[in-house]
C-alpha positions, -999 to +999 in steps of 0.1 A: -763-668+412-777-652+375-741-633+374-719-660+387-737-679+357-730-646+331-696-644+338-683-685+335-703-683+302-686-650+293-648-666+309-662-701+286-663-679+253-630-662+261-614-697+269-630-713+231-620-679+213-581-684+227-583-721+214-598-714+179-564-689+181-542-710+187-552-737+167-547-709+138-515-700+153-500-738+147-518-740+115-500-710+107-468-726+119-467-754+098-451-732+071-416-741+062-410-715+040-409-679+041-400-649+013-407-613+009-397-590-020-382-556-005-386-528-034-394-548-066-355-552-064-345-581-037-367-608-024-352-625+002-364-664+010-359-682+042-365-721+045-365-753+074-369-788+067-392-793+094-418-771+114-415-792+150-383-794+163-376-815+195-342-813+218-311-827+200-329-833+164-314-806+135-331-783+116-312-769+086-322-732+075-313-719+042-313-680+034-314-664+002-309-633-013-317-626-042-313-594-068-348-596-092-341-558-101-321-546-132-295-523-114-266-537-091-272-537-056-249-530-025-249-534+009-226-526+037-224-527+076-192-525+091-203-532+131-220-564+120-226-589+092-244-577+064-262-611+061-267-636+089-294-662+105-307-661+139-329-683+161-346-667+189-373-675+215-406-657+208-412-643+238-373-640+257-356-630+230-333-652+243-308-658+210-301-699+208-277-698+178-266-673+153-251-682+121-230-650+122-211-663+154-212-702+142-194-689+108-170-660+116-145-670+085-174-664+063-186-630+073-192-603+052-201-564+061-201-556+026-220-573+000-229-564-043-256-585-056-253-579-099-292-581-113-302-621-116-277-628-090-286-643-054-264-654-021-273-683+003-261-689+035-270-720+057-270-731+095-274-768+108-285-761+149-294-788+169-313-778+201-296-787+235-321-803+256-321-779+279-332-754+256-355-780+246-389-761+270-419-777+255-443-756+235-419-725+233-421-706+201-385-701+182-384-677+157-357-681+130-348-653+108-325-640+077-314-605+084-300-579+061-279-549+077-273-519+066-253-495+083-251-522+112-292-519+118-310-544+106-332-529+077-344-562+059-356-593+077-378-626+065-387-651+092-405-685+101-414-700+133-406-733+149-429-756+179-408-767+202-418-807+207-451-794+199-478-767+190 
């Protein structure tokens, strides 16, 4: 009897901890922008217009690279786009949309950025109703590839229907 009560208390404590962690995770998902800086010369920034997405609603994504240094930056990737946006399920890694597939005529395999110069790509994406599994978390990431491997990225998370 005492052992059963003790186990129940432990499970309640674990459940309370999970609820707290979920609340923290959902509060961090509310951010609509993320940015990072690499090598003090390159800034990556991604923005979305909402943090919760419902079926057939549209999310607008903007991904910007900026040369924050004082030298020319040069990137080349023969097999993959140098600059891309992806939206994928965090747990299953199912890709919902990729900017380079949606805009094949705009894909570049090399890019040079002069000091202070920036490049921006935009993606408008509507989640189809059959893909809208409530509670799913979607990672939207901006990628910079070099030599056909993703070397730098920045991302935000969106919730489907609720967090």
